[in-house]
Steps between C-alpha positions, in 0.01 A plus 500: 500500500752314715229417752279371217784278373563368851130432544486320165803287587349416841170408334675269255702350785187441710315350203789265434522408867126424514529285185791308650310457826192366322716263294671372812164448674365309201819295478479420868138389460587276204791339681277429798350230278790403273876450502770454234580129474784519248704746292458794740760705310267489198191623688406869504204645692596867532228636271128556551225482241402847379127423508451297817812586698550128563844348488630364168728198536744451212645152470815477292682225314865513396756236412573439868148434628132567478302630797173451682284561803265282704213551741586452868197278556276278286140557398204262486229582244404847385567759233868587453668705230760755401581734212804424285688671219728261316848533352491707182694459176689179438400289800585162347603244761351687795218362710290723721304295752219566740387190681359330809682197632618279788799637691682172567478387140601838367818525703608139462437470128392812316692782668828315537484374142424849375780657699758242392408540134434878534174471313327820386129560556247710689162411645273424793471164677311361799648219713421289808691312770326166446679207338274464196591776261233754406573795273328756279721667238514806281821489294573764235739371235708772338551535126712678243403857415177527305373155599230458767547380854361158587311454827526147636273387784517173691320323783654253744265320741612232746831466316344466153581767243563482124203727434673769294301740287660776292335804350593818317386816675277743308710802606864595545579416866819708489333836436295529818399318816233231481328305773564126539324306771307197618167432663519180706209343682354159578352458151745649253821692434491789252809643330439864408669764284352841576127420513519207258493135614758312291479163672287306747585189702188344648484282809472157336556274798199295390706406192796398715689824432671656808408857587676774697283513809703483820853620426574869562743638246762773490516770234820518296620742234825468311698557184750241380692372200313226316687520172535121480126463434299823530517649148434270203609201703838657577585602143512871593747569780525790741692797361708599803617820333152633587521426873359574749152380409236663721147388588291732717232416758252716687156511667497165675133425562380230737162400640594172659586329828861501618616193694752587770504173694734209430528136589195342662325827579196497271320801650598729213386251237165456674465878510567511126228243429257706706597812308465317169138404560407845629685700232402617154774287341355185659139588420274328250549764230881476515487121474375496143586674175302804389383534140773758439766267637375218277517732198851612603619139523355418157675803350831404663466138392427580136725801447798498737584146616820372337551191719263302718591180680140385442568460127854359522455144375876440505514549877171340597346183359162619627370853546539588872163466670482856633526648149135426430407748775761770477409645159148615404551311174569156643758263361383147421548254785 
């Protein structure tokens, strides 16, 4: 009996040791590609997903700071995504972000501003080192208990943004992980939730609209305090008695081209263009919407959109030119 107990204890110990080893290996692999760029004391990556064994990164927000991580190198074109589970309960004032953006702009304007004001949000962002700001945003705006999250997306190209769209999600994003990602090629950019396309931004250079076509961008994820604007225009503030607020990330998925060179070395960028035109994501089929994607966009437009810059007559005297292409049901020119 004693030997059996010893054997059982040793088996449990070995099982635990193997689990810890696998978690550490997965964590090491994840941090080969990413690093914490602020709020390291609010970042936890000690757990592994029960199904895949992949690392789960928990980003936390408290009344001292939010937190976030960033890719070590930028990407040019491709299919990039990650699974997120958002803050549950009363998440009013919090912003969970997942975005792609330019590194110089982010640190000089966005990151410093966010740190000084200790904003609260979580998400993914892609960024580049060129002077003209390019960015693709997923921002999840928290809400009071019982009210739905709002997903805000935005597109910046050659320094021009102001293309916000907001939708309600058709599921509770706090109960389980869901996939959020982009497909980016020479013809279009798709914003995806699970297998549903929620937004498209077409290459409309022929209309005089800049497109994201040469600037590699970094991937960012963060959670920060946006109580001044995030929930009902700032009417609902963050309830700090509920801190910390936790958003969880896992299963980073990338089929893209990483750019490791800097300065005047364009070899990596040329390699990425070559990969684009030889890859599935740069092929003819990926450069146009499928019938399912068109149906998905119509369903999103009619049932879930709560704000669209294309219909905001108070902001724009004329409907932005690209709007006539970016919804299956075109807006009048």
